[in-house]
C-alpha positions in Angstrom: 94.6 81.5 88.4 93.5 85.0 87.6 96.1 87.5 86.3 96.0 91.3 86.4 98.5 92.3 83.8 100.3 95.6 83.8 102.7 97.6 81.7 106.1 98.8 82.7 106.4 99.0 86.5 102.8 98.0 87.1 102.5 94.9 89.3 101.5 91.5 88.0 99.1 89.9 90.5 98.5 86.2 90.3 95.9 84.7 92.5 95.6 81.0 93.5 94.3 79.0 96.4 96.6 76.7 98.5 95.3 74.7 101.4 92.1 76.8 101.3 94.1 80.0 101.6 94.1 82.7 98.9 97.6 83.5 97.8 98.5 86.6 95.9 101.9 86.3 94.1 103.0 89.8 93.2 105.8 90.8 90.8 106.8 94.2 89.8 106.3 97.4 91.8 103.5 98.8 93.8 103.5 102.6 94.2 101.0 105.5 94.4 100.2 105.2 90.7 99.0 101.6 90.8 98.3 100.8 94.5 94.6 100.6 93.5 95.4 97.2 91.9 96.8 95.9 95.2 93.8 97.3 97.2 91.4 95.7 94.7 93.2 92.3 95.0 93.2 92.5 98.8 89.5 93.3 99.1 88.1 89.9 98.2 88.3 88.0 101.5 89.9 87.9 104.9 92.6 85.3 104.7 95.6 85.6 102.3 99.3 85.2 101.9 101.4 87.5 99.7 104.7 86.6 98.1 107.3 87.8 95.7 106.8 91.6 95.9 109.7 93.5 94.2 109.0 97.1 95.4 106.6 99.0 97.5 106.2 102.6 98.6 104.3 104.3 101.4 101.0 103.9 99.6 101.5 100.1 99.3 102.5 99.9 103.0 99.3 101.8 103.9 97.2 99.5 101.7 98.7 96.4 103.4 98.2 97.8 106.9 94.6 98.6 106.1 94.0 95.2 104.6 95.5 93.6 107.7 93.0 95.5 109.9 90.1 94.5 107.6 91.3 90.9 107.6 91.6 90.8 111.4 88.1 92.2 111.9 86.8 89.4 109.6 88.7 86.8 111.7 91.2 86.4 108.8 94.9 87.2 108.4 97.6 88.3 106.0 101.1 87.0 105.9 104.0 88.1 103.7 106.4 85.6 102.2 109.5 85.4 100.0 110.1 89.1 100.1 113.1 90.5 98.2 115.8 91.8 100.6 115.1 95.4 99.7 111.4 95.0 100.4 112.1 93.1 103.6 114.3 96.0 104.8 111.5 98.5 104.1 108.9 96.4 105.8 111.1 96.1 108.9 112.1 99.8 108.9 108.5 101.0 109.0 107.4 98.3 111.4 105.0 96.5 109.1 106.5 93.2 110.1 105.2 93.8 113.6 101.6 94.0 112.2 101.9 91.4 109.3 104.1 88.4 109.9 106.8 87.8 107.4 108.2 84.4 106.3 111.1 83.3 104.2 109.0 81.0 102.1 105.3 80.7 101.0 105.2 77.2 102.5 106.2 78.5 105.9 103.6 81.3 105.7 100.9 78.9 104.8 101.7 76.4 107.6 102.5 78.8 110.5 
């Protein structure tokens, strides 16, 4: 597992592989000041699941939508899992859940 450590509100991004799928477990916050870390982590391949994100702003939503487009063009996909209630509400309010499927657990995201 590779970790990208941050300070303060910077996100911690842990990467692992489960059932041949790359999983990014994020903790902390993603905003305009550190969204480049999320973009970098999303760039590696076309199939991934993300879980445990604590906060995201418009720049993170944009990065996720762009990553979904890139993944789909490479015959891959992105799924969101185990989102905190506040993040889930933001994802639903902006309609990101209509572009990237959301699941209550990582297991459900990996097996759906």
